N, C-alpha and C positions, 0 to 999 in steps of 0.2 A: 197793689200791695204797697204798704207804707214801709219806707226805709228803716224806721225804728224797729220793724218786726225782725230785722236780721242784722242790724248794725248798732252795736252799743259803743259808748265811749272807750271801753277797753279794747275795742277792735280798730283804733285809730292810732297806730304807732307813728311817732314824729321823730325825724332824725335817724332813720334806719341806716345803718352802715352797710354799704355794698359798693363793689368796685365796678360792676357791670349789670346788664339786664338779668342775666341768668343767676348771679349771686343774689340779687334782690328778690327775684322770683322764688329762689330756693328758700330764702329767709322767710318770705311770706307764706310759702308752702308749709313749712315747719310750724309756724304760728297757727295757721288754719287747721292743720292736721291735729295739732295738740288740742285745740278748742273742740274739734269734732271727734276726737278719738279714732283718727284714721292714721295710716302709715304715711309718713312725710314723703317718702319716695314715690308712693302711688299718686299722691297729689301733684308733686313736682312733674312726674311723668305726664300726666294729663294736661298740665299747663303748658308744658314743652310741645306736646302734641298739637295743642290748640294753636300755639304760636307758629308752628310749622305751616299752618294754613295761610298765614299772613300776620303782619304786625297787628297787635291789638292797640297800638297807639292811634289816637284819634286826632292828634294835632293839639296845638296850644299848650303842650307840656303835660298832657293827659294820656294815660293808658289804662284800658279796661280788660285785663285778662279775664276770660270767662269760660273756663272748661265746664263740661257736664260730667258728673260722676255718678255711677250707679249707687255708690255707698251714701251719697248725700241724700237726705230725705226732704229738706227744705232749703231755700236760698241762704247762703252765708256770705258775709262780705268783710273785707278788711280795707280800710282807706288809709293808705300809707304815704308819707312824705319821706323820701330818701334824704340823707344828710346833704348830699350833692346831686344835682341833676344828672341823669343817666341817659346815654344814647340808647333808644329803643327801636331804631330804624323806622321812625315815623315818617309818613309821607311828607310832612312839612319840614323835616330835617331838624326840628327843634328837639333838644333833650327834655326828657320827662322828669317832672318834679312832683307829680301827683299820680298815684297808682291806686285804682280801685279793683281789688281782686274780688271777683264774684264767682263763687262756686254754686252751681246749679244742679239740681237733680237731673238725671239723664232724661226723664220724661216730663221735665217742667214746661208748663204753658202759662204765659203771663196773663 
C-alpha cells in the first residue's frame, strides 16, 4: 500500500501544542475523528488501550500509535510534530518529536 493512499498534506500538522503524551494523543484523536466522522472519545480510548500494551515509541524520537478500530474502513494516518519534544516512555529514553498516528481497520491485513 502506498502511503499517499491514506496520508495527505493536510494530515501533517506541525507545531502541535501539547504538554504531555496523552494531551498530544487526545489532540491527534480529535483531528483523526473529525476527518473520519467518528467520536473523538472513542478514538482516544482505543489509542490509550493500545498504549497500555506498551509504548508505541520506537526510539530515535519517533512514536507510531496504531490502534485498530471497528469503525475504520481503510487505513488513516496523521504525521505530527509537536511544538516541543514529549516524553513517550520510549525504550531509548529520548523524547518524541515525530508521531505517526495510524488508525487501522479491526481486520486489516497488510
